[in-house]
N, C-alpha and C positions, 0 to 999 in steps of 0.2 A: 911417460904415458901420454898419449895424444887423445884429446877429446874431439869427438866429431860433433860439431855444433850444427844443428839443423834449424833453419829459419822456419818459424811457425807462421801460418797464414794469419793475417790480422785484417781488420776492416780497412778499406782504402783511406778512410778519414784519420787513421792512426799514424800515417806517414807524413813527414814534413814536406814542405814545398821543395820541388826539384828532385824528389826521389824517383828513381826508375824502378818500377816493380813489374812483376808478371802476375796476371790474374790467375788465381788458383781455382776458385769456385764461387758460387753464389749461396747466400743464406736468404733465399727469397722464394716467393710463390711463383706460379706459372706466368702470370701477367708481367711481373717485374723481370723475370728471366727473358721473356720474349722481347720486352722493350730494350733491355741491355744488349741482347744479341743483335737486335736490329740496328743498334748504334755502333756495332763493331766491337763491343766489349764482350769477348768470348774467352773461356778458359784457355790459358796458354798464350794469350796476347800480351805483349809488352806495352806499358803505358808510362808516361811521365807526368807527374803532378805539377801543374802550373801554379795553382794556388789552392790552399787548403786551410783557410782561416775559419772564422766563425760563420761565414756565409756559405754560398754554393762552392762546390769542389770542381775546379777546372782541370781537365786531363787532356793530354795529347795522345791520340790513339790513331794508328794507321795514317798519319799525316794530317789529321783533322783535330781541331779543338772541340771538345765536348764539355758542356757545363752540366753538372749533376746536382740535384738538391742533396742536402746532407742525409736525408732518409734513404734515398736510393744508393748513395755512395757508401753508406754503412752496410749495405747488403752485399757489397763486393768484397770478397776475401782475397788478399794478395800477399805475395812474398817478395822481398828485395831480390834484385837480380844479382 
């Protein structure tokens, strides 16, 4: 019997440094969504976590490094690639 394991979307801050994930959706209001989209963080985009400790979250998206505060990074739901 084969089990089909589906990766569930988790907040970006739940992944360790070096993880490559795909943005699934946002759990945020209109202003936060607009800000994230303006930075190139849109659903379906692949990102790599550069650092994800107790401070800001650094991600590499579309060839650029973006640093997000923990609050904003918590609103991004992603899945492992």
